[in-house]
Every structure is written in C-alpha cells, then in structure tokens.
C-alpha positions in Angstrom: 0.0 0.0 0.0 0.9 3.6 -0.3 2.8 5.2 2.6 1.5 8.3 4.3 2.4 11.6 2.7 2.5 13.7 5.8 5.5 15.6 4.5 4.2 16.7 1.1 4.7 20.4 0.7 2.0 22.9 -0.2 1.3 23.3 -3.9 3.4 26.0 -5.4 1.9 29.2 -6.9 0.9 29.1 -10.5 3.6 30.0 -12.9 3.5 30.9 -16.6 3.4 27.8 -18.7 6.1 27.2 -21.2 5.1 26.5 -24.8 6.5 23.0 -25.2 5.3 20.1 -27.3 4.1 17.4 -24.9 2.1 15.2 -27.1 3.6 11.9 -26.1 0.4 10.4 -24.8 -2.1 11.5 -27.5 0.4 11.2 -30.3 0.1 7.5 -30.2 -3.7 7.8 -30.7 -3.3 10.1 -33.6 -0.8 7.7 -35.0 -3.2 4.8 -34.5 -5.6 6.4 -37.0 -2.9 6.5 -39.6 -1.7 3.0 -38.9 -5.2 1.6 -39.3 -5.1 2.7 -43.0 -2.2 0.4 -43.8 0.4 -0.3 -41.1 0.2 -2.9 -38.3 -1.6 -1.9 -35.1 0.9 -3.8 -33.0 3.5 -1.2 -33.7 1.5 1.5 -32.0 1.3 0.3 -28.5 -1.5 1.1 -26.1 -3.8 4.1 -25.9 -3.7 6.5 -22.9 -7.3 5.7 -22.4 -6.6 2.0 -21.8 -8.7 -0.8 -23.3 -12.5 -0.7 -23.6 -13.1 1.5 -20.6 -15.9 0.7 -18.1 -17.2 3.1 -15.4 -16.0 2.5 -11.9 -19.6 2.9 -10.7 -20.2 -0.8 -11.2 -16.8 -2.5 -10.4 -16.2 -6.1 -9.8 -15.2 -6.0 -6.1 -12.3 -8.3 -5.3 -11.6 -9.1 -1.7 -8.1 -8.8 -0.3 -7.6 -12.2 1.2 -3.9 -12.4 1.6 -0.6 -10.5 1.8 -0.1 -10.7 -2.0 -3.7 -10.1 -3.0 -3.1 -6.5 -3.8 -0.8 -7.6 -6.6 -2.9 -10.4 -8.0 -3.2 -10.6 -11.8 -6.4 -9.4 -13.4 -7.8 -10.9 -16.6 -7.0 -9.0 -19.7 -9.0 -8.5 -22.9 -7.7 -7.5 -26.3 -10.1 -4.6 -26.9 -10.0 -1.8 -29.4 -9.2 1.5 -27.6 -12.1 3.9 -27.7 -12.1 7.4 -29.0 -11.8 10.2 -26.3 -15.5 10.9 -26.8 -16.3 7.5 -25.4 -15.4 8.7 -21.9 -18.7 10.0 -20.3 -18.9 13.7 -19.3 -17.7 14.2 -15.8 -15.4 11.1 -15.9 -11.6 11.1 -15.9 -9.6 8.9 -18.2 -7.7 6.2 -16.3 -4.4 7.8 -15.3 -2.0 5.1 -16.5 -1.7 2.4 -19.1 -2.5 -0.7 -17.1 -0.3 -3.8 -17.1 -1.5 -7.3 -16.4 -1.0 -6.8 -12.6 -3.1 -3.6 -12.4 -5.2 -3.5 -9.3 -7.0 -0.5 -7.8 -7.1 -0.2 -4.0 -10.4 1.5 -3.1 -8.6 3.1 -0.1 -9.5 6.7 0.0 -10.1 7.5 3.7 -8.1 4.5 4.9 -6.2 5.1 8.1 -2.6 6.3 7.9 -1.9 6.7 11.5 -2.5 10.3 12.4 -4.3 11.0 9.1 -6.5 9.5 6.5 -5.4 8.4 3.0 -6.3 11.1 0.6 -6.1 9.3 -2.7 -6.3 5.8 -4.2 -3.4 3.4 -5.1 -3.2 1.7 -8.4 -0.9 -1.3 -7.9 1.5 -2.9 -10.3 2.0 -1.6 -13.8 5.7 -1.0 -13.4 7.2 1.5 -15.8 3.8 2.0 -17.5 3.1 5.5 -18.9 1.2 7.9 -16.6 -1.2 10.3 -18.3 -2.6 13.8 -17.7 -6.2 13.3 -16.8 -7.0 16.8 -17.8 -5.4 19.7 -19.7 -3.6 22.0 -17.4 -0.3 23.1 -15.9 2.3 21.1 -14.0 2.6 23.4 -11.0 4.7 21.2 -8.7 7.4 18.6 -9.2 8.1 16.2 -6.3 11.7 15.3 -6.2 12.0 12.1 -4.1 12.6 14.0 -0.9 9.8 12.4 1.1 7.3 9.6 1.0 5.7 11.0 -2.1 8.8 10.0 -4.1 9.0 11.5 -7.6 5.7 13.0 -8.8 3.6 15.9 -10.1 0.8 18.2 -9.2 -1.3 19.0 -12.3 -3.7 21.9 -12.0 -6.7 22.2 -14.3 -7.8 25.9 -14.2 -11.1 25.2 -16.0 -12.3 22.7 -13.3 -10.3 24.3 -10.5 -8.9 20.9 -9.6 -5.5 19.6 -8.7 -4.4 16.1 -9.6 -1.5 14.6 -7.7 0.7 11.7 -8.9 3.1 10.1 -6.5 5.8 7.3 -6.6 6.7 7.8 -10.2 10.1 6.9 -11.6 12.7 9.7 -11.8 12.3 10.3 -15.5 10.2 13.5 -15.9 9.6 12.7 -19.6 11.2 16.0 -20.6 8.8 18.1 -18.6 9.4 20.9 -16.1 7.3 22.9 -13.6 5.2 25.5 -15.5 4.8 23.3 -18.6 1.3 23.1 -20.0 0.1 19.5 -20.9 -2.9 18.3 -22.7 -5.4 15.6 -21.8 -3.7 12.2 -22.4 -0.1 13.5 -22.5 2.4 11.2 -20.9 3.8 13.0 -17.8 5.8 10.2 -16.2 6.1 6.4 -15.6 4.9 4.2 -12.7 7.7 3.6 -10.2 8.2 2.8 -6.5 9.9 6.0 -5.3 9.1 7.1 -1.8 7.9 3.6 -0.7 9.5 1.1 1.6 8.9 -1.9 -0.5 11.4 -2.8 -3.3 8.7 -4.2 -5.5 5.9 -1.8 -4.3 5.3 -0.4 -7.8 2.1 1.7 -7.9 0.6 5.1 -8.6 -0.9 7.1 -5.8 -3.5 9.3 -7.4 -5.3 12.2 -5.8 -8.0 14.6 -6.8 -8.2 17.9 -4.9 -10.6 20.8 -5.2 -9.1 24.3 -5.3 -6.0 26.0 -6.7 -3.9 26.7 -3.6 -3.2 25.0 -0.3 -5.2 23.9 1.6 -7.2 22.0 -1.0 -10.1 19.6 -0.4 -9.3 16.0 -1.3 -12.2 14.0 -2.9 -12.4 10.3 -3.6 -10.9 9.7 -7.1 -12.4 6.3 -7.8 -16.0 7.4 -8.6 -14.6 9.9 -11.0 -12.3 7.5 -12.9 -13.4 5.5 -15.9 -11.9 2.0 -15.1 -11.7 -1.0 -17.3 -12.6 -3.7 -14.8 -11.7 -6.4 -17.2 -8.1 -5.2 -17.0 -7.9 -3.7 -13.5 -9.3 -5.4 -10.5 -10.8 -3.2 -7.8 -10.6 -4.0 -4.1 -13.5 -3.9 -1.6 -13.6 -0.5 0.1 -10.8 -0.1 2.7 -11.7 2.6 5.2 -10.6 3.7 8.7 
C-alpha cells in the first residue's frame, strides 16, 4: 500500500506555462488512426485511455484475502481502444496504461496513523506510462525528498482541480514545472519511489478541489473510468 504523505509540501503558486510540445500520450492515438489505414496496429502500443473503458460505478469488487492479494493478476482483454469521446462527461480517463497486474485499491479514507489516506493506489503496472487526466499546468514537481517520491501536481484551471501523482520513476519525460500539458499526455512512468517496498510499484493518485493549499481531497475512484476487465478493484478499505 501507499505510505502516508505527511511531509508533502504545499502546492506552489501558478507559474506561466512554457510552450512545449508534450504530445507523447495522445500522439500514439493520432498515429493509430494513420496506422489503421495500412500499417500494423501492433507497432502502435497502447492508448492512454486503456482498453474498452468501463465506469467504476459498477466495479467487480475483489476481496483482499492475503498479503499478496493487492498484486494479483487481473484478466485482460484485447479490446479496441475507444475514442476520447467514449469517456462520459464528468469522468476522468484512467491515469495510466495498465499492465497485467493492475489492481486499484479503493482506499480513500483509509487510516494512515494520524491522518487518512487522501487518494487511491493503483498497484503494479511497473514503468507503464502515466497520463494527464486533464489539460492544465504542471505546478509542482516532487523530487523524491519524502514519502511521495517522484511526482507531479497537475492543475486544471477550468475545473479548479488539482491532480497529484506520487511514486513515479525519476524520468520526468522532458517536462518541467510550469509546462502546460494536454489531456492524455504522458507525464511520467509508474515507479516505487518514496515507498518502503522494493517491489511496491504503484501510482498514488489524488483529486483535490481548489487552486492553492489547503485544498479539499475527494475520492478519485467514482470519478475514474476504469476497465474492470483489465484492472481489479478491491473492496472498500476505510478507517
């Protein structure tokens, strides 16, 4: 599971975005359209939206029955990646490209000693791309100085929401604080930074309301569009 993030610093003030090309995530989708006309789809890789997305409102709950249950392998389907318009209004794209061991812990509000867990943990998926779930500005870069590890805070000024990504690998994918990214851009890769387990590869993902600290955390899982045929979802874990 994810460690507590008691030492995460306040979000930095908004800074002017740089005009950089950050189309790594969506470029593959654009390329997919071209490939469908003549080249092999296998050369494209996976879409930032995952495979055949299904709303988290009706997940297949999977009980955690043992120490290794959080890393159990979910069944996978070879589905055609949907167009961005397939994600319902008000839903967020899944924040990473799931691997075969993808497993979502429904642990928003779980006890972390003196505080409650303020996000959800998406287990497994080592080195898989992590995506911007909205267009916005990268306002804070976490630099492996605490339990958050490497990570980002993405701010969406239209929705006045912050999205936090913790435990990434060190590679920032060529991005810097102040860069503007678009929905689906690759902003990092799943790692295990800031955790105590050598093989504890997962993404800690938060949704927060407001622009500046203190912000209000909300449960990300009902907002996410989750492919439950690829990613298992645990029973609720609460304090």
